[in-house]
N, C-alpha and C positions, 0 to 999 in steps of 0.2 A: 566513519562516518558520521557526520553530524546526525541526532535522533532527532526523527520528522514525525510531525501529528499527520496522519492519514487516517482517521475516521473516516471521511468520505471521497471517494476519488472519482470525480464524474467522466465518462465518457463523452468527449465534443468529436463528432465528422471533421477530419482536416480539410474538408472541401465545402465547408458550409462555413462562410464568414460572417454571418448573423448570429450562429449560434455562437461563433467563437468570442464576438462581442457581447452577447447575452452574458457569457460565462463570467466575464471581468465583474459582473455585479452580484454574482451569485456567492453563498457561502462554503461551496465546497472547500475543503481543505487543500484538494490538487486536483487538478485539472489533466486530463488525458489526450491531450490532442493526438486523435487516433489518424493513423496511415496505412491499418491494416482491413480487420472486416467490414469497417463502416463505407469504405470509400473503395468503387469500382476501379478495375482495373484501368482505365480509360481517364479516371480522374485524378491520376496517381500524383501526374505532375503539378496541376493545378493545387492540390492537396499538400503538397510539398511546399509551393511557395509561399501559400498561404501561414504554413505554419510557420515558416522562417520568418514571414513578416509579423507575426504575431506573438513570438514569446515574450518581447519587452513589455507589450502592452498588459499581458496578464501577470506578469512579474510584478509590474508596476501596481495593479491592480489587488497586491496583497497575495495571490495564489500561489500555490507550488506546482511547478509545471515540469507535467513529465510528457514524451513524447512516446507512442507504440508504434514502433517500426515495422515492417514486414519481417515474418520470422526466416532464418539463415537460408533455409531451405529453397526459398524462392527466388535467392539470386538478387531481393532489390535491398537489402539492409545496408550496404555500403551507401548506393545512393540515397537511399532517405534519411542516412546518419550527415553526407555532406550538406543536406538543409538545416537538419534539426540541430546540429551540433553547433553553437554558440552561446555568450555569453548571455546569463538569466535562466537559462535551463538548468531545472534541478535534476532531473533523469530519466532514463530510457526505459522503456518496457520491452521486454523482449518475451514475443507470444512463442508456443509451442516448446520451451525450454524443456530439453530433455536430458541433458548431461553438465559436468561442470566445463566440458570441452566447448559446449556452447558457451557459456558465458565468458570462458576465457578468450573465445576466438573475437565475442563482441568485446570487451575489453581492450582487447588491442586494436580495433579500428575507433574507438573512443579515444586511447590511449595520443592515437596518431594526430588524428583532430584536432585534440587539444594542444598537441607541442606546434602544429602548426599555425593555431590562429593565438595564439596568445593566452590559452586557457588556464587556469592553475591546474596543475596536475593532478586526478584524482577528485577532481572536486564536483563531476557529473557521475549520480549515483547510477546502480542498476538495481530493475525489480522484475527477476524472471517472472515468468508466467508457465503456470504449472497446468498443462491442460490436455496430458496424455497418461497412459497406463504408466509408461517407461518413465516418464516426470515424474510420476505419483512416487513409484518407488526409488527413485533417486533426489528426492527432497532435501534430506540432509545434504551431501553430496553438492548439489545446486545451493544450498542456502550459505555454505560454508567455503565456497569456491575462490572469494574474491570481499576484498575489503571495501569495495565499492557496494554490493549488494546492503539497502537497508531493508528490503521485505522480498517476501516472496507473496505472488498472489494467485489463487485458485480459479480456472476457470470450467466452470460444471459440462457447458452446452458441448464442448468438442469431448471432453472425458468421457460423458454419457453415452456421447454418441460411436466412440470409439468401443465401448462395453457392450454395444448393441442395444441398449436400453434410452429412457429420456429423463431429465428432471423431474421430480415429481415434487409436488407442494410438501409432502412430507419430509423427502430428503431422505430415505434411508438408503437410496442406492450409491449418495455420496457420503456418507457418514464416515466410512472408513478414509477416504481418501482427506477429508476435510480436517478429522482428527490427527492424520499425519502428518499432513502440511503443519498444519497450528503448532504440533509437538517440535517436528524439524525445524522452524523457525525458532521457537525457541531456544530449542537446543544450541542453535547457532547465534543466538543474541542478536536476532532481528525481528521485525516485525512479520505481521502475517495479516494477507488481506483476502476478505472472501470474495467467492463469486456473485457476480450482480443476482438481483431478483429481477425476472424479465416480464413478471406480468405487472404494469405500471399503474393499473386499474387496482390492483388486490393491494392498499397499502397495510390492515391487516396482516395479511400473510409477509410480507414487507418484514413489519416489526417483529411477529414472531421468528421469524428466520433470523433477525438479526441479532434478536435476545440469545438464539441458539447460537449462532459463531461466536456470541461473547463466549457465552459458558463453556464452547469447546476452545478458546484461547485465542480466536481472532483480534486484533487490535482495530481493525475498519474493516471497510464493502466498498467495490465496486460499483457504481451507480450508474443506471442508462437515461435519467429522467431528473431534471429539477427538483419536484415534488418529493424525491426520495431523502433528498439532502438532510433538512431540518431534522426528521425522526431517526435517521442514520448518527447524523453529531451527537443526538440526546442519549442513544442508546451506549455508545460508546464513550460517552463520557463520564467519568466516576460520579455519584450523586454525592451531594451533601454529606450523606450519612456516611459513605466510603471516606469520605475526605477528611472528615472530624475523626474517625476512626485510624485514619492510618496516623493524622497528626500526634493522636496519642500513644499510640504504639512508636511512635518516633522519641516522643519525648519522655515516655516514662522508660526506655529500653535504654536510653542514653543515660538518663539518671543511674539505672542498674549496671551498665556496665562501668561507672565510676565507683561503683562500690563493688566491683569484682564479680558480679553475676551475670551469667551465663543467658538466664532462662527466668521469665516471669510470667504472672498471668495477670490478665485486663478479661473483667468481664467474664470471669471463668473460662479463656480461653488462654493454655502455653502459646507465649510469643518467647522464640527466638533470634537467632541472627537471622537465619531466612526470611521471617516474618517482617524482620527491620528492614531488610534492604527490599522487602514488598515494596513495603510501606514509603520508603524513601523512593523508588520509581514509579509510584504511583502519584507521588507528589510533585514530581519532576514533569512528569505528562500534564499534570493539573497547571502547572507553572506555563510549559509551554503552549497550550491550548489557550491559556490567557493573552498571551504575548502576541498569538498568531490572530486573535477574534479581534483587540485593540487595532491590530494593522490595517485589518479588513471594514471597519469603522467609517 
């Protein structure tokens, strides 16, 4: 799958057309149209119709568009996909994902709908959402189970509920799960997206939590309120200092390679091929961010 910019992924209830229209004017990298937790059972059908009719509008606004379907255990996933799978959709988020078999089952559903609707095969991405202890333990298995997977996400609320605790602002109870998910994603060469910060009044808490997520290796964060978008985009965007240092690494290492050197020193740091690749990856991300932001102006 093509690399995506997913610093900020904003949940929007699928049954709220006013909020969907508002999302077209926001600066989130991705909009997650939600058919799961945000939508009562009696509103599922309305939400499916709204989502079906909104994907093209959101795509035209420059957003990356995901739909969070209901989990496979509900028996609602197939019907959700019947409405969601259409041209313009970027990806499906699968909640409560616990194993590679869950991913494969979803992939088969998507592939059949792509064929039936004349959509390019394999063009719709999958983002498994890991929210259970079993899912955490199987994170790498999940992350590496399909070429469609662009990222795995972490949902702390359901995870801690299963543990018999609840998320704290310090985040001690989810530290292992976050670390394991971020490492598993990196090993599978995909992105990892952190759990939402649920206290929308505590902006300082959001910022500190997001900084910790980035230090742990996450590439972005799921959001539940528009005012969380700008600080999250800023935190998950490389700083000007990081960009300039990455450029220096690339330039100097490429010169060294031409001279047959495998490692060099820059500003007292030993730089080898791994640092070079990391710098190239950072510069690619910056390029994609700038392209995305130019589309949404």
